[in-house]
C-alpha positions in Angstrom: 51.7 99.7 109.5 51.5 103.3 108.0 50.7 106.5 109.9 47.3 106.7 108.2 46.2 103.1 108.5 42.4 103.0 109.0 41.9 106.6 107.8 39.6 107.7 105.0 40.7 110.5 102.8 38.9 112.4 100.0 41.3 114.0 97.5 39.8 116.2 94.8 41.7 116.6 91.6 43.3 113.2 92.2 43.6 112.2 88.6 46.7 114.0 87.6 49.7 116.1 88.9 49.8 117.1 92.5 46.6 115.3 93.3 48.0 112.0 92.0 51.1 112.5 94.0 49.1 113.2 97.2 47.0 110.1 96.6 50.2 108.0 96.2 51.7 109.5 99.4 48.5 108.9 101.5 48.0 105.3 100.2 51.7 104.6 101.0 50.9 105.5 104.6 47.9 103.1 104.6 45.0 105.5 104.0 41.9 104.6 102.1 41.7 107.2 99.3 38.5 108.3 97.7 39.9 109.8 94.5 37.6 112.5 93.0 37.9 114.4 89.7 35.8 115.2 86.6 37.9 112.9 84.4 37.0 109.3 85.2 39.6 107.8 82.8 42.4 109.7 84.7 41.0 108.5 88.1 40.8 104.9 86.9 44.4 105.1 85.7 45.6 106.4 89.0 43.6 103.8 90.9 45.0 101.0 88.9 48.5 102.2 89.4 48.0 102.5 93.2 46.1 99.3 93.6 49.1 97.4 92.1 51.0 98.8 95.1 48.4 97.4 97.4 46.4 100.6 98.0 42.7 100.8 98.7 41.4 103.4 96.2 37.8 104.3 95.3 37.1 106.3 92.2 34.4 109.0 92.5 34.0 111.1 89.3 32.9 114.5 90.7 32.7 118.0 89.4 33.5 120.1 92.5 31.5 123.0 91.1 28.3 121.0 91.1 26.7 121.1 94.5 24.7 117.9 94.0 27.7 115.9 92.9 29.7 117.2 95.9 27.0 116.3 98.3 26.8 112.8 96.8 30.5 112.3 97.0 30.5 112.9 100.8 27.4 110.9 101.4 28.7 107.9 99.5 32.1 108.1 101.3 30.5 108.1 104.8 28.0 105.4 103.8 30.9 103.1 102.5 33.6 103.8 105.2 31.7 105.2 108.2 33.7 108.4 108.5 35.9 111.0 106.9 39.2 111.7 108.4 40.9 114.0 105.9 39.8 116.2 103.0 42.4 117.4 100.5 41.0 120.2 98.3 43.3 120.0 95.3 41.1 120.5 92.3 42.2 123.6 90.4 42.3 125.2 87.1 44.8 127.8 85.8 43.6 130.2 83.1 43.8 133.9 82.5 45.5 136.6 80.5 45.8 140.4 80.7 43.2 141.8 83.1 41.7 144.2 80.5 41.2 141.2 78.1 40.0 138.6 80.6 36.6 137.1 79.7 34.0 136.9 82.4 33.5 133.3 81.5 37.2 132.6 82.2 37.0 134.5 85.5 33.9 132.5 86.6 35.4 129.2 85.6 38.6 129.7 87.6 36.7 131.1 90.7 34.2 128.3 90.5 36.7 125.5 90.5 39.4 127.0 92.7 37.3 128.7 95.3 33.6 127.7 95.1 34.5 124.0 94.7 36.7 124.2 97.9 33.8 125.9 99.7 31.3 123.2 98.7 33.7 120.3 99.7 34.7 122.0 102.9 31.1 122.6 103.9 30.2 119.0 103.5 33.4 117.8 105.3 32.6 120.2 108.2 29.2 118.6 108.7 30.7 115.2 108.9 33.8 116.2 110.9 31.8 118.2 113.5 29.7 115.2 114.3 32.8 113.1 114.7 34.6 115.8 116.6 37.7 115.4 114.6 39.1 115.8 111.1 41.7 117.5 108.9 41.2 119.7 105.9 44.1 120.5 103.6 43.7 123.1 100.9 46.2 123.2 98.0 46.8 126.9 97.4 49.6 128.4 95.3 52.5 130.7 95.6 50.6 132.8 93.2 48.0 133.4 95.9 50.7 135.0 98.1 52.7 136.7 95.3 50.5 137.2 92.2 52.0 137.4 88.8 50.9 139.4 85.7 48.1 137.9 83.6 46.8 135.8 86.5 44.0 137.9 88.0 41.4 135.1 88.3 43.9 132.4 89.5 45.7 134.7 92.0 42.4 136.0 93.3 41.0 132.5 93.7 44.1 131.3 95.6 44.2 134.5 97.8 40.6 133.9 98.6 41.5 130.3 99.6 43.7 131.7 102.4 40.7 133.5 103.9 38.5 130.4 103.5 41.1 128.2 105.2 41.5 130.6 108.1 37.7 130.7 108.7 37.6 126.9 108.4 40.3 126.6 111.0 38.6 129.0 113.4 35.2 127.4 113.1 36.6 123.9 113.3 38.9 124.4 116.3 36.2 123.7 118.9 35.3 120.4 117.1 38.8 119.0 116.8 39.0 120.0 113.1 42.2 121.6 111.8 42.6 123.3 108.4 45.7 124.4 106.6 46.7 125.7 103.2 49.8 124.6 101.4 51.2 126.9 98.7 53.3 125.0 96.1 55.2 126.9 93.4 56.0 125.4 90.0 56.1 121.6 90.2 57.3 118.9 87.8 54.3 116.8 86.9 
C-alpha cells in the first residue's frame, strides 16, 4: 500500500516533462491522478503508460487560463471522486527575450499560464479543501523566480509572483488544515 492510497490529486501540465514525472511518482504511491493539460494526445499517452503500471489516471483536457474550463475540472473531479486531497500547479510556459523587445502578447501569455492559471486552480481547490478542512497545494515554481536571468522578464516575474501567491495560500489555508508550498526546480532533463 502506497503513502497516497485513496488520495485524489489534480496535476496540471501533466502531459509532459515535470508534470509527467510528478504523475508517475504520485501514482506509484497509490494516488488517483486527474491529469490536466491543454494537449489531450499527450495526456492520453501519459495515462496509457501509467495505467500499464496499474495506475488510476483520469484525463481532463483543460486550459488553465480559461476560468470555465478550470471550474469544470474541479467540479468533475469532486463529482467523480468525492474529494480533492492534493493540487499540483505545474502548467507553465517559458517565453521571452530582451525586455525592450518583449511583445505584450508574449508577456500576457506567460503571466496568464504561469500565474493566472495557478490562481484559478488554487481558488477552486481552496473552496473544496476549506469545506473538507484539509488539503495540500504544491506549486511548481522555478529557480528563475528566485534568481532571474537575462531575457526572462515575463517568466521570472511570473515565477516570482508565484512565491507571493503560495505564501498567501498557506496563510489563508492554515486555519482549514490546508498547506501550500512552492518547489523551485532548476534545469531538468525531460
